N, C-alpha and C positions, 0 to 999 in steps of 0.2 A: 503492500498500501504506500503511496506517495506521502510523503512527509508535507509539513503544514508549508512550508514555503513553496515547494511544487503545487502543493494545491491552489493556494493564492497566482503562481505565477501564470499557469495553467486557465484559471477561471476568470481573471482579471481580464485575458488577454480574449477567451471564449466571449466573455458579457461584450468587452469593447466594441468587437466582433458584429455582435447579436446587433448593439446599437447602432451601429454603422459609424463608431466613432475611431477617426484617426487617434494616433500613440498621441497626436497633436491637443486633437480637441479636447481629449479626457484630461489631459494635463493641465488643458487652460479650466474644464470646468471644474478640477478637482484645487486649483492652484499651488500646482506642483509644476515641475521641468517636465519638456518632454523626453530628455536622458532620464531621469528619476525613471519614469512610465516604463523605458525600456529594460533598466534596471531592473526594476523589479519582476518583468515578463522574463527575463533571461537568466530568473534567481541570482543576480549579486546582490541585490537589496533586498532588506525586508522593512516594511514601512512601521510606523508607530503607530497607535490604534488611532491617532486624530485620524489622521489621513488613510486609514483603511476604512473610516468612517466617512470621509468627504471622497473618496475612491465609489466607494458604496451608495451612497446619495447621487455622485454623478451620472452611476451608470443605471438611478432610477431601482435598485435592488436591495435589498436589508444587507449586512454584514456576512452573516453567515453564508449567505451563499457564493459569497470569493471564497469558502472552505469545506464546501457542499465535495466527497472524493466522484469522481467520475462515473457516470449511470452505465448501470448494465445493458449490453447491448440487446436489443428488441428480443430475439430468440429468447435468452434467458430471461426478459421479463415475463416472455410467455409461458415458458417452461415450469418459471416460480408461480404463476399463476393457475397454471393445470394441477401443478400441486398441491395447491389452497383448495381451489374447488374439490380437490381429489379429499383431501382431508375433511371436507368439512361436510361432504356429503355422504363419507362413513360415519361421522358425528353424528350426524341425523339420523340414521338410517340405526345405527345404535339405540339410539336414544326412543325412537320410534317403537325398533323390535321390543325394548326393554318394557315402552310403556301398554304397548299391546299385551305384552305377555302376563305384566301386573291386571290390566284388565278383565282381561280373560280366567285370569287366575279368581278374580274375586266375584266374577259372576258366576264362576264352577262352584263354591263357595254359597254365595246365597241358594244357587238353586240347590244345591245338597242339602244344607240346613230346611229350605222349605220342603223337599222329599221326606226326609227324616219328622218334619213335624203332621205331615201328613199320614206317615203311616203309623204316627201314636191314637 
């Protein structure tokens, strides 16, 4: 897993490009130099928290988004989704089976008690 500096560098670059910003435009918006943005993106500098906040504001994102790990490829997400669906289906099936078994047992006991009362 990438370190904090790598996450910041990649997410800063990704979000900057997503917004259509050049390094110069982001630097201007955040009140830092273009060189400083470049140094962050090539993992040579790590900004102080105030600058991280200004970068996030300039990109119109939350600070934590600058530190998110890369997302899983689409096929991995689909596998995860299918696995979750299967797990939930199994839990529901087990729960329903258990509930039905309890209901059948109670019904059988009631029927048996009525049968015993009628014989008396």
